[in-house]
Each structure stands twice: as C-alpha cells, then as structure tokens.
C-alpha positions in Angstrom: -21.8 -6.1 -23.3 -18.1 -4.5 -22.3 -16.0 -4.8 -19.6 -14.7 -1.5 -18.3 -12.0 -1.5 -16.7 -11.8 0.7 -13.2 -9.2 1.5 -11.5 -8.7 1.0 -7.9 -10.0 4.6 -6.8 -13.2 4.4 -8.8 -13.9 0.2 -7.6 -13.7 1.1 -4.2 -13.6 5.3 -4.4 -13.8 4.5 0.3 -10.9 2.7 -0.1 -12.7 0.3 2.1 -12.5 -4.1 2.7 -14.6 -6.6 4.9 -12.6 -9.3 5.9 -14.2 -12.5 5.3 -13.7 -15.5 6.8 -10.1 -17.1 6.6 -8.4 -14.5 5.6 -5.1 -13.2 6.7 -3.7 -10.1 6.6 -1.1 -10.9 4.5 -3.7 -12.4 1.4 -5.9 -8.3 1.4 -2.2 -6.8 1.2 -1.6 -9.4 -1.6 -5.2 -9.1 -3.6 -5.6 -5.1 -3.2 -1.8 -4.3 -4.4 -1.4 -3.1 -1.3 2.2 -3.3 1.0 1.2 -4.0 5.1 3.6 -1.7 6.3 0.6 0.6 4.5 -2.8 -1.3 6.5 -0.9 -1.6 9.6 -0.1 1.9 10.1 -2.9 2.4 8.3 -5.4 0.6 11.1 -3.2 0.9 13.9 -3.9 -3.4 13.8 -1.3 -5.4 16.5 -2.0 -8.4 14.8 -4.6 -10.4 12.2 -7.6 -8.3 11.6 -10.6 -10.3 12.8 -13.9 -12.1 10.6 -15.8 -9.1 9.7 -13.3 -6.3 10.5 -13.4 -2.8 8.2 -9.9 -2.0 6.9 -8.9 1.9 4.7 -7.0 0.6 2.1 -4.0 3.2 1.1 -6.1 5.9 -1.2 -4.6 7.5 -4.4 -2.0 7.8 -7.7 0.1 5.6 -5.6 1.8 2.6 -6.5 3.7 -0.6 -4.6 7.5 -0.8 -5.5 9.8 -3.3 -3.8 13.0 -2.2 -2.7 16.0 -3.2 -4.0 20.0 -3.8 -1.9 21.4 -0.5 -2.6 18.3 1.0 -1.6 17.8 4.8 1.2 14.7 6.2 1.2 16.3 9.0 -0.2 17.2 7.3 -4.0 13.9 5.6 -3.9 12.1 9.7 -3.3 14.2 11.3 -5.8 12.9 8.8 -8.6 10.0 8.5 -7.0 9.6 13.0 -7.3 9.1 13.0 -3.8 9.8 14.1 -0.5 11.2 11.3 1.6 9.4 13.4 4.4 6.5 12.3 2.2 7.8 8.8 1.8 7.7 8.8 5.4 4.8 9.7 5.6 3.4 8.1 4.0 5.2 4.1 3.9 5.4 4.4 8.2 9.4 3.0 7.9 13.0 5.1 7.9 14.4 1.4 7.0 14.8 -0.1 3.5 16.0 -3.7 3.5 15.6 -6.2 0.0 12.0 -7.0 -0.9 10.2 -4.5 1.2 7.0 -2.9 0.1 6.7 0.8 -0.3 4.0 3.5 -1.5 6.0 5.8 -4.6 4.3 8.1 -6.3 2.4 6.3 -9.9 5.4 7.1 -12.8 2.7 9.7 -14.9 -0.4 7.6 -17.6 
C-alpha cells in the first residue's frame, strides 16, 4: 500500500490542535512548524495552554523563516513578495531579531 503524504492543510483543514497532557507551547509549535508568536496571537494566550485546550494554528500557503542578522521587516517582506502590512498582520511583530521565527509566503512549488 502506497503512503500518501498530506500537506498540513489537507491533514488538518481547520488548523485545530488539542493540547495533550504535559505539552508545552514550544513543543507544539516545533512539531507543527509554526512560530510561537503566531499561535500566541491567534489564540490570545497569556501563558502556557492547558491540557485539553483547542488551539487554532495558522493555515495557508506560508512557511517559517528564521530571521538573520541584518534582516528588517521591509527586506524580508520584499524577499517573499509580501507587503510590510501583510507581514505585520500575519506575524504580529514590528521588530525582528536573529533566530526569531516568522511566517512568510511559501515559495512557489
């Protein structure tokens, strides 16, 4: 039997994730490949999510970009074909620092 690889949206079309016992926000974000800031913002989290809580994860044609020294919102937005406002709206941050994970438009496949 051939295995079918599903895109994240196909595997979870609504972007919902139930928090399991002992899971941290960091672990969930790492597993799902989403930046913590996006999940915090989308769910209005003020602390660690509780066991059983349903989180809404960002969905769409986006990928994670890890900010490097010298990156600015303008340079990252331009490199991925986004406006700065689109970038700000998606990520909820106006200042970047190295190692910060942000959402950018996915490169065409």
